[in-house]
N, C-alpha and C positions, 0 to 999 in steps of 0.2 A: 458563881457569882450572885449576887440578890442585886436591886437596886438601891439600896444603902450603900452597898460596898462601892458600885459604878458611881455613883453622885461623889462620894469622896474622893476618887480616882482624879474626876473629869474636875471637882475643885480644886486638886493638887495641882493639875495640868493647865491649869488656866492662868497660872501666872507666869509670863514670859521667861522670867529667871530657873525656875523650876522647869520649864519646858528645853530650855538650854542646859540644864544640869541633866536631864535626862539624855537629852541629845550625845552629850560628851560622853556620858557614863554608857552608851551604847555601842563605843569602842573595846569597852573592857573596863575592869576594876582601876578606880581612882583614888589615889589620895587627898585627904581634904585641902592639903596646900596646892596641889597640883587644880582642883575645882578654882580656889582661891585665886589663883591666876590668871582667869578667864574671866573674872569679873572684875569690878571695882565696888566691893562692899567688904564689910569687915568680916572677923571671923564668928562674932556671934549672928549676924546676919544671916551667913551661909548655915550656921549651925542650928537656925529657924526653919530654913527652908528643908533641911534634911530632914528635921523632926518630922516635917509634915509629907515629906516622900515615904518616909521611914513608915510614919504611923499608918496608911495605908497599903503599905506591903510593897509598894512598887520598888522600894529599894532597901537592901539590906547594908548593915554596917559592921564594923570589926572595929575593933581595936589594936593598934600596934603602938606601943610606946603611948608619947603622947598624941598620937594621929590618930584619926578614924580612916579606911579605906572603904570606900563605898561600893556596890556594884548593883546593876539592875536585877530585879527578881521576875526573870524570864516568864516563870509561871503565871504571876499575876498578871502581865500584861498579856499573856495569850490566851488568860482566862477573860480580863477584860475584850480584848478583840472578839471572844466567841460571843460575848453578852452584848455588845454593839452589834454584832452579823446579825445576831437572833432577834434581836429588838426592832433594826430597821429592815427585816427583810420579810415580805409576807408570804404565808405560806402558798398562796397561790396569787396568779395576777389578773384574778377577773376582780371586777368592782363591786362593792358591796351594793345591794338598793336601798333605798331610803326610804 
């Protein structure tokens, strides 16, 4: 994962509704109709949020009839967590001299 990909994920997770969607999807695949029940938003607004989550590869979508089903992409999350860990962990605990 590179800085651009990580920044897109941070931006996607920066919205409270999208963060709640991720939390709901952590329990497993959900139909869009189930996600709509958890919010007071319209279907087009949900679609907008899902498009953002899918575009940074945090969520995968599949179509079944007229409804979309969504799942978390655990691989992307693992890569993101690894990137953040490497970014925020110093290779040594010594302070640099200025």
